[in-house]
C-alpha positions in Angstrom: -79.1 56.9 48.8 -75.3 56.8 49.6 -75.6 59.5 52.2 -78.5 57.6 53.9 -76.3 54.4 54.0 -73.3 56.4 55.3 -75.3 58.0 58.2 -77.0 54.8 59.1 -73.6 53.0 59.4 -72.1 55.9 61.4 -74.9 55.7 64.0 -75.0 51.9 64.4 -72.7 49.7 66.4 -70.3 47.4 64.5 -71.4 43.8 64.4 -67.9 42.3 64.7 -66.7 40.9 68.0 -63.6 42.7 69.2 -61.8 39.6 70.3 -59.3 39.4 72.0 -59.1 43.1 72.8 -61.0 46.2 71.8 -58.1 47.8 69.9 -55.1 46.2 68.1 -52.1 46.2 70.5 -48.7 47.5 69.5 -47.2 44.3 70.8 -49.0 41.0 71.1 -46.5 39.6 73.5 -46.7 42.8 75.6 -50.5 42.4 75.7 -50.2 38.8 76.9 -47.7 39.8 79.6 -50.2 42.5 80.8 -53.0 39.9 80.8 -50.8 37.6 83.0 -50.1 40.4 85.4 -53.7 41.3 85.6 -53.3 44.8 84.0 -55.4 44.0 80.9 -58.3 41.8 80.2 -59.3 39.8 77.1 -62.8 40.1 75.7 -64.6 36.8 75.6 -65.3 35.4 72.1 -68.8 35.3 70.8 -70.8 32.3 71.9 -70.8 29.5 69.3 -74.0 28.4 67.7 -75.7 25.1 68.4 -74.1 22.1 66.6 -70.9 24.1 66.0 -68.1 22.0 64.6 -65.0 22.9 66.6 -62.0 20.9 67.8 -62.6 17.1 67.9 -63.1 15.6 71.3 -62.1 12.0 71.8 -63.2 9.7 74.6 -60.5 6.9 74.8 -62.6 4.8 77.2 -65.5 4.5 74.7 -63.3 3.8 71.7 -63.4 0.1 70.5 -60.7 0.5 67.8 -63.0 -0.3 64.8 -61.2 2.3 62.6 -64.4 3.4 60.8 -63.4 7.0 61.5 -60.1 6.5 59.7 -61.8 5.1 56.6 -64.3 8.1 56.3 -61.8 10.9 57.1 -61.2 12.8 53.8 -58.1 14.6 55.1 -56.4 11.5 56.5 -56.2 13.2 59.9 -56.8 10.2 62.1 -54.0 7.5 62.6 -54.4 4.2 64.3 -52.1 3.1 67.1 -52.2 -0.7 66.9 -50.4 -1.3 70.2 -53.1 0.5 72.1 -56.0 -0.1 69.7 -56.7 3.6 69.9 -56.4 6.6 67.5 -54.5 9.8 67.3 -56.0 12.9 65.6 -53.9 15.7 64.0 -56.2 18.6 64.4 -54.0 21.0 62.4 -55.0 19.2 59.2 -58.7 18.6 60.1 -61.4 20.1 57.8 -64.0 19.9 60.6 -66.4 18.0 58.3 -67.7 15.8 61.2 -67.8 12.6 59.1 -65.7 10.7 61.7 -68.2 11.7 64.4 -71.1 10.4 62.3 -69.3 7.2 61.6 -68.3 6.3 65.1 -70.7 3.5 66.3 -70.0 4.1 70.0 -69.9 7.9 70.2 -66.2 8.1 71.1 -65.8 11.2 68.9 -67.6 14.5 69.1 -67.2 18.1 68.0 -66.4 20.5 70.8 -67.0 24.2 71.0 -63.3 25.0 71.1 -62.2 27.0 68.1 -59.0 28.8 69.3 -56.5 26.5 67.7 -53.7 28.8 66.6 -50.2 27.5 67.6 -46.6 28.0 66.5 -46.0 24.3 66.1 -48.4 22.1 64.2 -47.3 19.1 66.2 -47.9 20.7 69.6 -50.0 18.9 72.3 -52.8 21.4 71.7 -53.2 20.2 68.1 -53.0 16.5 68.7 -55.9 14.6 70.3 -55.2 11.2 71.8 
């Protein structure tokens, strides 16, 4: 039984996606430099499934400032900007539960397919949606 499993695993391809590169680089910064120079390529990530809950997308023009999203957010990620009557979302603390999207009466919030959110600074522009 164990030998059968061993041989079947040796002869099948792995199911993991080798993202961003096929093998672990010695230096990540060196790899990024090679990618910028065109000497290396990054494998694309796997396609996300339908209704994937990625980074929040915010349409400022649709927002009416009702603050329903703020009331339903369990992680207190969304802050109201009273001078503009708009919101600011701190994605670094988001649990991606999609309750704010469901509560928005005008559809100003949606879940995007973006999931590469790693950053050195949790207050960077990549992790704050306005």
